[in-house]
matplotlib code that plots the C-alpha trace (Angstrom):
import matplotlib.pyplot as plt

x = [23.7, 22.5, 18.9, 18.8, 20.0, 17.4, 14.7, 15.7, 15.5, 12.0, 10.8, 12.3, 10.5, 7.3, 7.5, 8.3, 5.2, 2.8, 4.4, 2.4, -0.9, -0.2, -3.7, -7.0, -9.7, -13.5, -13.6, -10.8, -8.2, -4.7, -2.7, 0.9, 3.1, 6.7, 8.3, 11.8, 12.9, 16.4, 15.6, 12.0, 10.5, 9.8, 6.6, 8.3, 10.4, 7.3, 5.7, 8.8, 8.9, 5.2, 5.8, 8.9, 6.8, 4.0, 1.7, 0.8, 0.4, -2.8, -5.7, -8.0, -11.3, -13.7, -14.0, -14.1, -10.8, -9.3, -10.0, -8.5, -5.7, -4.5, -4.2, -2.4, 0.1, 0.5, 1.7, 4.4, 5.8, 9.6, 10.4, 12.2, 9.3, 6.2, 4.6, 4.9, 3.7, 2.9, 2.2, -1.2, -2.3, -4.8, -4.1, -5.6, -5.8, -4.0, -5.7, -9.2, -8.9, -10.7, -9.5, -8.5, -7.3, -9.1, -12.1, -14.0, -11.2, -11.8, -10.1, -9.9, -7.8, -5.5, -6.9, -3.5, -1.4, -4.3, -5.2, -3.2, -4.7, -3.9, -1.3, 1.6, 0.9, 0.5, 3.0, 1.4, -0.6, -0.1, -1.8, -0.2, -1.6, -0.1, -0.4, 0.8, 1.8, -0.7, -4.3, -5.8, -3.3, -5.4, -2.6, -3.6, -5.2, -4.3, -2.5, -1.1, 2.5, 4.8, 5.7, 9.4, 9.3, 10.1, 7.6, 8.5, 6.8, 4.1, 0.8, 0.7, -2.0, -1.3, -2.2, -3.9]
y = [11.9, 8.9, 10.2, 10.7, 7.2, 5.7, 7.9, 6.6, 3.0, 3.6, 5.2, 2.3, -0.2, 1.7, 1.7, -2.0, -2.8, -0.7, -1.6, -4.8, -2.8, 0.5, 0.8, -0.9, -1.4, -1.1, -4.9, -4.7, -6.2, -4.9, -3.6, -2.4, -0.9, -1.2, 1.3, 0.3, 3.5, 2.3, -0.9, -1.7, -5.2, -7.8, -9.6, -12.6, -10.3, -8.5, -11.8, -12.7, -9.4, -9.7, -13.3, -12.4, -9.6, -11.9, -11.3, -11.9, -9.5, -7.7, -6.3, -3.2, -4.6, -1.8, 1.8, 3.4, 1.6, 2.7, 6.4, 6.4, 4.0, 6.5, 9.2, 6.9, 5.8, 9.4, 10.3, 7.6, 8.5, 9.4, 13.0, 12.6, 10.8, 12.2, 8.8, 5.2, 1.9, -0.9, -4.5, -6.0, -9.6, -9.1, -10.9, -10.3, -12.2, -9.7, -11.2, -10.6, -8.0, -10.3, -10.4, -14.0, -13.8, -11.9, -11.3, -9.5, -7.0, -3.4, -2.2, 1.3, 1.3, 4.2, 6.3, 6.7, 3.6, 1.3, -2.1, -3.2, -6.0, -7.9, -10.4, -7.9, -7.8, -11.6, -11.5, -8.5, -10.6, -8.8, -5.6, -2.7, 0.4, 3.8, 6.7, 10.3, 12.8, 15.1, 14.2, 15.6, 13.9, 11.9, 9.4, 7.4, 4.0, 0.5, -1.0, -4.3, -5.3, -8.4, -9.9, -9.8, -6.0, -3.8, -1.7, 0.8, -1.3, -3.6, -3.6, -6.4, -7.8, -9.3, -12.9, -13.8]
z = [30.2, 32.0, 32.2, 28.5, 27.8, 30.2, 28.6, 25.1, 26.3, 27.7, 24.5, 22.5, 24.7, 24.4, 20.6, 20.6, 22.7, 20.5, 17.2, 16.7, 16.5, 14.9, 13.4, 14.5, 11.9, 12.6, 13.1, 15.6, 13.3, 14.0, 11.0, 11.0, 8.3, 7.4, 5.1, 4.0, 2.3, 1.3, -0.6, -0.4, -0.5, -3.1, -2.2, -0.7, 1.5, 2.6, 3.6, 5.5, 7.3, 8.4, 9.5, 11.6, 13.1, 14.1, 11.2, 7.6, 4.7, 5.2, 3.2, 3.5, 4.6, 3.8, 2.5, 6.0, 6.9, 3.6, 4.2, 7.7, 6.8, 4.1, 6.8, 9.1, 6.4, 5.2, 8.7, 8.4, 5.0, 5.3, 4.9, 1.6, -0.1, -1.7, -2.1, -0.9, -2.4, 0.1, -0.8, 0.2, 0.3, -2.6, -5.8, -9.2, -12.5, -14.8, -17.9, -16.7, -13.9, -11.5, -7.9, -7.2, -3.5, -0.8, -3.1, -0.3, 0.4, -0.5, -3.6, -5.1, -8.3, -8.7, -11.7, -13.3, -12.3, -11.3, -12.7, -15.6, -17.6, -20.8, -22.0, -21.6, -17.8, -17.2, -14.3, -12.6, -10.1, -6.8, -5.5, -3.8, -2.1, -3.2, -0.7, -1.3, 1.3, -0.3, 0.7, -2.5, -4.9, -7.4, -7.9, -4.8, -4.6, -5.6, -8.5, -9.6, -10.2, -10.5, -7.1, -7.8, -8.2, -5.3, -3.3, -0.5, 2.2, 3.3, 5.0, 7.7, 9.8, 13.2, 13.7, 17.0]

ax = plt.figure().add_subplot(projection="3d")
ax.plot(x, y, z, "-o")
ax.set_aspect("equal")
plt.show()
């Protein structure tokens, strides 16, 4: 009984030590993901989570990172989910479709639920990343939504 408890503590400590850098990009940036399957996050809550964890809301820097990041996130999707949506730090002008924050970040708009533009979507300023458990699902990519809406999680970047 005691050995099992000690082993559990070691595993927890090990997880805590590696949690800050779950995924390393090609430029050595550390990203980490939080998926809150019960309630999700509004954007302000996502920012708070990243800050409390030693980071800021992150972005996908390039296409190569995007491809490998999808696989990484896919491996972390809770069993009872088919898809997750994670806040990113990218912002867009929903009237024009122009990226207004983190203009150099990689974006791949989801073909079905991607970039919504026009006066009806004037509050949809924040960009999320949608990842399916199925690699060949064509409903993957990025979309925009209002920051007071809830997403399943957040993509964070560690701050040095």
